[in-house]
OpenMM code with the backbone's topology and positions (N, CA, C; nanometers):
from openmm import Vec3, app, unit

residues = "MET ASN GLU GLU LYS ILE ALA ARG ILE ASN GLU LEU SER ARG LYS SER LYS ALA GLU GLY LEU THR GLU GLU GLU LYS GLN GLU GLN ALA ILE LEU ARG GLN GLU PHE ILE ALA SER PHE ARG ASN ASN LEU LYS ALA GLN LEU ASP ASN ILE ASP VAL VAL ASN ALA ASP GLY SER VAL GLU ASN LEU GLY GLU LYS TYR ALA ALA SER LYS LYS LEU SER".split()
positions = [
    Vec3(0.4332, -0.3774, 0.6747),
    Vec3(0.5732, -0.2125, 0.7053),
    Vec3(0.5515, -0.2446, 0.8884),
    Vec3(0.6596, -0.3153, 0.9737),
    Vec3(0.6750, -0.2476, 1.1368),
    Vec3(0.6215, -0.1303, 1.1545),
    Vec3(0.6687, -0.1147, 1.2988),
    Vec3(0.6427, 0.0025, 1.3698),
    Vec3(0.7901, 0.0981, 1.3099),
    Vec3(0.8880, 0.0137, 1.3409),
    Vec3(1.0828, 0.0994, 1.3529),
    Vec3(1.0580, 0.1521, 1.1833),
    Vec3(0.9820, 0.1336, 1.0850),
    Vec3(1.0451, 0.1307, 0.9615),
    Vec3(0.9814, 0.2628, 0.9268),
    Vec3(0.8049, 0.2491, 1.0229),
    Vec3(0.7852, 0.3483, 0.9732),
    Vec3(0.8167, 0.5201, 1.0586),
    Vec3(0.9157, 0.4618, 1.1747),
    Vec3(0.9265, 0.5492, 1.3133),
    Vec3(0.9862, 0.6233, 1.1902),
    Vec3(1.1294, 0.5689, 1.1332),
    Vec3(1.2581, 0.6255, 1.0033),
    Vec3(1.2499, 0.6632, 0.9385),
    Vec3(1.1014, 0.6375, 0.8601),
    Vec3(1.0361, 0.7264, 0.7496),
    Vec3(1.0271, 0.9028, 0.8030),
    Vec3(0.9932, 0.8867, 0.9171),
    Vec3(0.8969, 1.0033, 0.9669),
    Vec3(1.0058, 1.0963, 1.0495),
    Vec3(1.1454, 1.0205, 1.0956),
    Vec3(1.2626, 1.0441, 1.1644),
    Vec3(1.3877, 1.1635, 1.0310),
    Vec3(1.3509, 1.0787, 0.9211),
    Vec3(1.3775, 1.1133, 0.8276),
    Vec3(1.3658, 1.2027, 0.7517),
    Vec3(1.2192, 1.2420, 0.7683),
    Vec3(1.1241, 1.3350, 0.6765),
    Vec3(1.1571, 1.4970, 0.7366),
    Vec3(1.1685, 1.4430, 0.9048),
    Vec3(1.2118, 1.5828, 1.0167),
    Vec3(1.3365, 1.6307, 0.9556),
    Vec3(1.4092, 1.5224, 0.9668),
    Vec3(1.5121, 1.5635, 0.9252),
    Vec3(1.6051, 1.6107, 0.8012),
    Vec3(1.4769, 1.5927, 0.6904),
    Vec3(1.4954, 1.6933, 0.5900),
    Vec3(1.4193, 1.7596, 0.5931),
    Vec3(1.3207, 1.8616, 0.6369),
    Vec3(1.3269, 2.0144, 0.6297),
    Vec3(1.3403, 2.0730, 0.7280),
    Vec3(1.4447, 1.9983, 0.9030),
    Vec3(1.4994, 2.0781, 0.9182),
    Vec3(1.6310, 2.1288, 0.8722),
    Vec3(1.7601, 2.0570, 0.8558),
    Vec3(1.8504, 2.0753, 0.8174),
    Vec3(1.9027, 1.9914, 0.6909),
    Vec3(1.8217, 1.8637, 0.5904),
    Vec3(1.8746, 1.7750, 0.4861),
    Vec3(1.9701, 1.6707, 0.5202),
    Vec3(1.9190, 1.6071, 0.4480),
    Vec3(2.0159, 1.4419, 0.4301),
    Vec3(2.1556, 1.4276, 0.3541),
    Vec3(2.1488, 1.3558, 0.3806),
    Vec3(2.3705, 1.3116, 0.3373),
    Vec3(2.2190, 1.1648, 0.1829),
    Vec3(2.3236, 1.2225, 0.1354),
    Vec3(2.3060, 1.1056, -0.0104),
    Vec3(2.2790, 0.9217, 0.0445),
    Vec3(2.3273, 0.8881, 0.1305),
    Vec3(2.2491, 0.7489, 0.1783),
    Vec3(2.1872, 0.7135, 0.2623),
    Vec3(2.0951, 0.8124, 0.3135),
    Vec3(1.9919, 0.9096, 0.3888),
    Vec3(1.8523, 0.9477, 0.2961),
    Vec3(1.8993, 0.9822, 0.1967),
    Vec3(1.8073, 1.0411, 0.0669),
    Vec3(1.7729, 0.8427, 0.0441),
    Vec3(1.8787, 0.7706, 0.0139),
    Vec3(1.9142, 0.6267, -0.0884),
    Vec3(1.8182, 0.5240, 0.0466),
    Vec3(1.7426, 0.5716, 0.1247),
    Vec3(1.7110, 0.5045, 0.2713),
    Vec3(1.5755, 0.5449, 0.2160),
    Vec3(1.6239, 0.6747, 0.2563),
    Vec3(1.4419, 0.7373, 0.2152),
    Vec3(1.3519, 0.6765, 0.1352),
    Vec3(1.4104, 0.6564, -0.0031),
    Vec3(1.3762, 0.6043, -0.1144),
    Vec3(1.2867, 0.4645, -0.1286),
    Vec3(1.4519, 0.4503, -0.0681),
    Vec3(1.3629, 0.2438, -0.0187),
    Vec3(1.2923, 0.2312, 0.0935),
    Vec3(1.2427, 0.3279, 0.1726),
    Vec3(1.1249, 0.3006, 0.2969),
    Vec3(1.0115, 0.3716, 0.2148),
    Vec3(1.0361, 0.4639, 0.1295),
    Vec3(0.8702, 0.4846, 0.0796),
    Vec3(0.8011, 0.3519, -0.0051),
    Vec3(0.9594, 0.3447, -0.0616),
    Vec3(0.8648, 0.2544, -0.2383),
    Vec3(0.8004, 0.1014, -0.1549),
    Vec3(0.8575, 0.1091, 0.0031),
    Vec3(0.8506, -0.0196, 0.0599),
    Vec3(0.6960, 0.0044, 0.0398),
    Vec3(0.6697, 0.0975, 0.1854),
    Vec3(0.5325, 0.1446, 0.2382),
    Vec3(0.4867, 0.1788, 0.1417),
    Vec3(0.5158, 0.2512, -0.0233),
    Vec3(0.4031, 0.2526, -0.0475),
    Vec3(0.3126, 0.0258, -0.1396),
    Vec3(0.3857, 0.0157, -0.0960),
    Vec3(0.4343, -0.1539, -0.1920),
    Vec3(0.3056, -0.1894, -0.1247),
    Vec3(0.3253, -0.1685, 0.0916),
    Vec3(0.3028, -0.2618, 0.1423),
    Vec3(0.1361, -0.2137, 0.1562),
    Vec3(0.1234, -0.0624, 0.1541),
    Vec3(0.0386, 0.0001, 0.1441),
    Vec3(-0.1002, -0.0425, 0.0219),
    Vec3(-0.0545, -0.0257, -0.1039),
    Vec3(-0.1218, -0.0887, -0.2204),
    Vec3(-0.1553, -0.2830, -0.1854),
    Vec3(-0.0869, -0.3403, -0.1230),
    Vec3(-0.1311, -0.5118, -0.0422),
    Vec3(-0.2386, -0.3991, 0.0252),
    Vec3(-0.2230, -0.4166, 0.1258),
    Vec3(-0.3050, -0.4098, 0.2155),
    Vec3(-0.4519, -0.3965, 0.1363),
    Vec3(-0.4498, -0.2606, 0.0895),
    Vec3(-0.5568, -0.1730, 0.0134),
    Vec3(-0.6564, -0.2941, -0.0572),
    Vec3(-0.5058, -0.3452, -0.2027),
    Vec3(-0.6287, -0.4662, -0.2299),
    Vec3(-0.6517, -0.5739, -0.1275),
    Vec3(-0.6429, -0.6594, -0.0212),
    Vec3(-0.6904, -0.7399, 0.0592),
    Vec3(-0.8290, -0.6919, 0.0914),
    Vec3(-0.8413, -0.5545, 0.1057),
    Vec3(-0.9898, -0.4871, 0.1257),
    Vec3(-1.0416, -0.5303, 0.0634),
    Vec3(-1.0449, -0.5022, -0.0774),
    Vec3(-1.1366, -0.4638, -0.1918),
    Vec3(-1.1281, -0.6647, -0.2431),
    Vec3(-1.0340, -0.7139, -0.1668),
    Vec3(-1.0369, -0.8464, -0.2704),
    Vec3(-1.0908, -0.9188, -0.1457),
    Vec3(-1.1764, -0.8370, -0.0050),
    Vec3(-1.2834, -0.9206, 0.0306),
    Vec3(-1.4228, -0.8341, 0.0484),
    Vec3(-1.4447, -0.7068, -0.0265),
    Vec3(-1.5622, -0.6571, -0.0082),
    Vec3(-1.7031, -0.7424, -0.0509),
    Vec3(-1.8252, -0.8218, -0.0111),
    Vec3(-1.8947, -0.8304, -0.0678),
    Vec3(-2.0628, -0.8004, -0.1962),
    Vec3(-2.0383, -0.7741, -0.2756),
    Vec3(-2.2060, -0.6535, -0.3057),
    Vec3(-2.3288, -0.7905, -0.3267),
    Vec3(-2.3752, -0.7794, -0.2288),
    Vec3(-2.5256, -0.7571, -0.2689),
    Vec3(-2.6367, -0.7241, -0.4407),
    Vec3(-2.6951, -0.7887, -0.4996),
    Vec3(-2.6968, -0.7928, -0.6312),
    Vec3(-2.9073, -0.7607, -0.6239),
    Vec3(-2.9311, -0.6996, -0.7338),
    Vec3(-3.0718, -0.6387, -0.6552),
    Vec3(-3.1397, -0.7776, -0.6604),
    Vec3(-3.0923, -0.9338, -0.7561),
    Vec3(-3.1904, -0.9990, -0.7663),
    Vec3(-3.1229, -1.1255, -0.6532),
    Vec3(-3.0937, -1.0480, -0.4897),
    Vec3(-3.0388, -1.1523, -0.3969),
    Vec3(-2.9270, -1.1830, -0.3878),
    Vec3(-2.8584, -1.2273, -0.5332),
    Vec3(-2.7623, -1.3438, -0.4798),
    Vec3(-2.6157, -1.1367, -0.4289),
    Vec3(-2.5278, -1.3068, -0.3916),
    Vec3(-2.3736, -1.2258, -0.3230),
    Vec3(-2.2911, -1.2601, -0.4472),
    Vec3(-2.1771, -1.1686, -0.5070),
    Vec3(-2.1008, -1.1823, -0.5765),
    Vec3(-1.9333, -1.0608, -0.4687),
    Vec3(-1.8924, -1.1541, -0.4870),
    Vec3(-1.7345, -1.0897, -0.4131),
    Vec3(-1.6506, -0.9937, -0.5370),
    Vec3(-1.6608, -0.8943, -0.5451),
    Vec3(-1.5814, -0.8195, -0.6622),
    Vec3(-1.4206, -0.8792, -0.5937),
    Vec3(-1.3415, -0.9183, -0.5408),
    Vec3(-1.2195, -0.9296, -0.5705),
    Vec3(-1.2760, -1.0391, -0.7072),
    Vec3(-1.3371, -1.1891, -0.6787),
    Vec3(-1.2869, -1.2951, -0.7319),
    Vec3(-1.4212, -1.2930, -0.8805),
    Vec3(-1.4765, -1.1257, -0.9229),
    Vec3(-1.5067, -1.1023, -0.9827),
    Vec3(-1.3713, -1.0119, -1.0650),
    Vec3(-1.2913, -0.9709, -1.0615),
    Vec3(-1.2389, -0.8952, -1.0979),
    Vec3(-1.0941, -0.9421, -1.0947),
    Vec3(-1.0838, -1.0208, -1.0630),
    Vec3(-0.9602, -1.1223, -1.0857),
    Vec3(-0.9590, -1.2101, -1.2408),
    Vec3(-1.1092, -1.2110, -1.1961),
    Vec3(-1.1781, -1.3629, -1.3277),
    Vec3(-1.1401, -1.2375, -1.4496),
    Vec3(-1.1568, -1.1351, -1.4020),
    Vec3(-1.1655, -1.0782, -1.5705),
    Vec3(-1.0780, -0.9857, -1.6383),
    Vec3(-0.9069, -1.0133, -1.5822),
    Vec3(-0.8002, -0.9563, -1.5971),
    Vec3(-0.7521, -1.0277, -1.6687),
    Vec3(-0.7783, -1.1943, -1.6288),
    Vec3(-0.7061, -1.3103, -1.6491),
    Vec3(-0.7231, -1.3124, -1.8166),
    Vec3(-0.8727, -1.2703, -1.8004),
    Vec3(-0.9340, -1.2955, -1.9909),
    Vec3(-0.8800, -1.2117, -2.0680),
    Vec3(-0.8469, -1.1104, -2.0039),
    Vec3(-0.8095, -0.9800, -2.0543),
    Vec3(-0.6634, -1.0100, -2.1021),
] * unit.nanometer
topology = app.Topology()
chain = topology.addChain("A")
for resn in residues:
    res = topology.addResidue(resn, chain)
    for name in ("N", "CA", "C"):
        topology.addAtom(name, app.Element.getBySymbol(name[0]), res)
């Protein structure tokens, strides 16, 4: 999500608190929020997929690969 869209989300939020939004602005705000949440989730998933854990036996295990494999089995 780019900075312009984040700025627009903030602008709509301030306007909503100050004077209210039109129906078009409410729809735009909802779409932007959904896009922001999807972007946030994708970024978080990418970070979590890159976490490596060192087990007690010294082996290194990538959590993203481990849990992706377990989801395929379910």
